[in-house]
N, C-alpha and C positions, 0 to 999 in steps of 0.2 A: 304758883302756877304749875300746871301738870302738863307741860306742853308735850313730852315725849308719850306719856301714857294717853292724853286725848288723841294724839295722832295715831297711835297703835290701835286704840280702840276703835276709831273711826275708820281705819283703813286696813285692817288685820286681814292678811290674806293667808291661804293654807300654806303656802310655801314657806312663809316667815314663821309661822307657828310650829311647822314640822322642824325647821332649822333650829328654832329656839329649844323645842322639846328634846331633840337630839343631842344639842349641847348641854342642856339641863341635866339629862339623864347620866351624863359622866360626873355631875356634882351630887346628885340625890337619885341613885339607882332605885328603881321601883321596889317596893316591900310586899307587892302582891296586887291583886286586882281590887280597885276600889269599890266597894260595896254600895255607897251611896253618895250623894253630892258634897255632903258634910263630911267625909271621910278625913280625917287628920292627914293622911298622906297625900291625898288630892289637893287639900288646902295648903299644904306645906309647898307642893310642887307650884300650884297657882301663884302663891306669894313670892316664890323665888324666880320665877319666870323673868321679870325685868331685869334680874341682874346679868342675864345672859343675853339680853335684846340688843338688836342693831340699832342702838339709840341714836348714833351719829347720823344714819340715814334718816331716821324719823324726825329728828329735830331739823335736818336740812328741810324735808318736806313742810315742817311747822313755819320754818322762816319764810320759805316760799309762800305758802299760803297766807300768812300775816304780813306779806311785803315789808319785810325787813329792810330791803334795799331801798324802797321808796321811803320809809321813816328815816333812813340816814340823809338821804337829800332833802326831805322836809325839813329836819331838825338841825342840820348842819353837824351830825355825829357820823361816826364810823365805829364798827365793832373793833375793838382793840386787839390786835394780835402782838407779841404774845400777852397772855394774862399776867397782870402784875399783882393782883390782890388775892385771888383764889383761882385754882386750876379749873378748867372748863367742866371737867366731870369728877368732882373729889369723892363721889361715893361709889363710882364704878370700880368693879374688879380690876385690879392691876395684874394679878397672876394668872396664867392659864392652869388649868387642870394638869397636875403633874409636876408643876414647878415646885420648888421648894418653899413651902409655907403657904401653899394654895389652900389647903384645907382649913387651916386658922383663919385665913383671910374671908373665906366663903362663909364660915360659921359666924364671924363677927359681923359682915356685912348684912347676911341673912336675918340675923337676931336683931339688927337695930331697927330704928323707925323710918330708915331710908330705903327707897326702892332700888337705888343704883342708877337711876335715870335723871338724876337731878343735873341740871344744865346750867351753868351761869354764863352770862354775856356781861362783858365789860364793854363800856363804850368811852369814847374820847372825842372831844369837840374838835371841829375842822375850823382853823382860822382862816 
């Protein structure tokens, strides 16, 4: 399921794109003006954008749209806090630009098959 990506694509606004690009330029400074849509620099930037996205806000919108609260009541379950099997955002960047090790972390996450927007939900039964 691509909950964050679907929500971002459906409701992407100019301000959030500007914020993402501003943040992303710290990690991937532009190497020149892209000459065409298939420009490698442009493609690299596009693929890295989800790593700096405000995914928490987008996932909150997704949960609201898909009525997670109603699902909790209907199925007698509750979202588990804190998670005990896997962290909520295991592929998200942990280090900020400039913190020790940020560059290696960014390169590793960017070169993986993960977008950084993968969000896990753990449920528990309500007795």
